[in-house]
N, C-alpha and C positions, 0 to 999 in steps of 0.2 A: 504497499500499499504504503502511496504516498505520501508523505510527510510534508511538515514549514521545516525552514533552514533557520543554521544559527548563530547569525549577524559576529561575522571576524570584524578582527580591527580594521578599523578603514586605513588605504595608506596614503600618501601625499596629495595622487590625486583628488583624491576623496573631499580631505580634506580641505584642497582648493575650490575648492562645486558649493563647498559651507560657505565659506565667507560672501559668498551669493547668496547666501539662504538667510532667514530674519537668527538673530542668536537665541530664544527660547526652541527651537524645530531642535530637535533629544533622539538619541538614537533609544531604544529599548527593547531587548534580550532574551529571554529566556528559556530554558522547557526545551523545549521541542515546535516550537512556536516557536517565531518571525516579524516581530514589526517593528513599525518605525513611527517615532510620531512628526504627526502632520503630511505624515506620505511620503515621507523620502526614502528612496529607497534606495538602499549606496550593497554595492558586490562587485562581484569581481565574472562577473556574468557581463555577455556582451548588450550594448544602453548606452544610453544616451547623451549629449552632455546639456548643463543648464543652460541657455540661451541668454539675452539678456531682461527678457519677459517672465525668468521663473520659470519657463515649460519646458523642455525636450528642445532638444535644437540638432548637431550633427548626429549622426549615429559611430560612435567609442566600444570598440572591443578591449576597450584600457581605464575608463574611467565607466561615472555610475549614474542613475537617469533618474528622472526626478516623476513624477506623476501624480498630482494630483486633483484631487477628488473635485465631486460638481461645482458645490459652492465655494473653493478657490477658482476656481475655472471662472468660471460665469463670472466672479466678482471685476476678474480680468485681461475681458476677454466677455465681451454683455449679451453680444453679435452667435460669441460662440450653440453650438446648436447638441442640448444635452438629454438623456433619459430622466426616470426617475429616481429616485435617495431612494429606499428602504428600509423600513425604524424597524430594528427588532429588538423588543424585548421577550430576553432569553429568563423562562424562569424553569421550575425542578420537575412540573407536570402537566404548567401552561407555560402559550407561550407569542405573545401581542403583536401582528406586524400595525404597520401603517405606510404613506407610501404624499413623497409628495417631492418637489422639483423646489423649495424655495422663491418662488414667485408669489405664492399663496399659500397661507397654510395651511398647510401635512394634517390629510384627511383617517386615523382608525382605518383598519381594513377589513383584516378579523385576525378572534385567538386557535387555534389553538392547538386543540391536547394531544398529544404525538414526541414522543421523544427522540433517541438516538438518530441512524438515516432514515424513518422515513418520512422524520422533522426537512431533517436537511432535506431532499426531494421536493418535502411540498413545497418548502423553501424557495429553490430552485423553482419550478415551476408555475409558482406565482408571480417568482421575480421574470422568467423569463412570456410568461401572462403579460403583464406589466411597466413591459419595456421597460424597467430598470439595468442602468449603468452599476452599480453600487449601493450593497449591504451595508448599513449603520448597526451594528453593534451595539449593546448596552455596555460596560464594564462598571458589577461592584462600584465601587471605592467608600470607604470613612466617612464622617464628617471633614476631618483630620487633611482631604484626600487619595489616605496611603489605604495602600488595599489589601485587599484581608486573600483568603480559601475562594468563596467564593468566587473571588476576580479573577483563580486558576482556572476555577470550574471552567468561566463565563469562554475564559483566553482558550482552551484544551479543545468546545466542541466551535472557538474561531477561525481556530486553526484544520479541523475537517473538512470546514463547513470551505476556509477559503477556498483548499486546494481541490473542491467535488465541486463547485462553482467557479473557478479561471478557465476550466472546458470550457465554461462560454464564452470569456475576454470579463468576466463578472468578477467587480475587485469590490473587496471585502475590508473596512474599515470599526475602529474600533474609540465607543464615545464615553467619554462619562457620564454617567448614569446614573452622581448621588441624588438626594431627591426628589427625581421626575416620576416617583411612584406616591409622594405627597402633588404632587405641582401635579398629579391627570385626577388627583380623586378634587380637587377644589376648582379643575376645572370642570368639574361634570358635578360639580354641587353650581358652580355659579352659569352651567347651562340648565341646570333646573333637570336632570339626570334623574329619577327617580335608584330605588334603591336599588333594584333589581337589574338593573341597565349599571349602577356605578360597579358590582361584584362582577357582572357577565361580560362588562368591555374595560375596568380598570389597564389590565395588558396589555391592548392597541391605545389607549387611551397616555398608555405611562411609553406608548412604541412615537407618538405624534412627539411626547415632548421634550426623546431623546432627539426626532429630528431636530425639534424646535432649536435647541440646542446648537443643536454640528449649522445650521442655518445661522443661527447668530454668532457664533463665531464662525463664518465663511471657512468651514473647513479647518482649518489651523489651531482645535484642538482636538482633531481626526488618528490615528493614529491603522498605519496600512499594513493586512496583514498578510506578507511575503507567503507562497508556493515554495521545498528549495524546488525543485523540478523545475531547470532553466527551460526548459519549450514553454511550461505555463507561465511562466515569465512573458512570456512574445506572445504568447496568446493575452494578457494583459493590459502590454502596451499597445498592440493594435488594437482591443476595446473590442466589446463587444457587437459594435459592425462592421472588426477588422481592422476599420482606420478612423486611427487617435488627431486626425489632422483638424 
């Protein structure tokens, strides 16, 4: 089975690229899942350099390539055409999904009561049906911003999902979800949704809040989950439609 990669030390060529990127962007790696703050990819694989816009420039076999999330790219290039972002609130038995582009408020989509491979396949089916480019998964954190045991579980699931959906050119990002459940409940109460609706739809509305936070930060808080397989990395660079231009 394919897995996610562990990040090697950045070579001098990558450190030169980093000087062109915002100072708060950092790299995080741990376990079997390879994750990058703010959607920056650094690797020894065939990739592209970063141009003056902060996006992919010419192809290079020795540097690194930058893979911005939709929210960041739309902020830089308003005329760029892109698909939807699928927000995912992963739970132990229920997973909420939401859909948005950042042009209008995200909308709750569905709550799935399944786990494992069935859940991963269902998410992929929905993503393809809804013309999704990227999947934004909520990452649990404590009130002080530190990660907890649940964070590790979500990272593991996100890593498996990233490998599965990369075949279709879909990208997976992680977004801090601390407090989104409370925000979702407040939103539903303000919207005058009844108790039954709140209980049955809270997960999908939590996914809405994850997308709201992602779009509000213009993608700068997103972490890219990168498959280890180089062919899958190339598919990600091509995007869902096979063209990232």
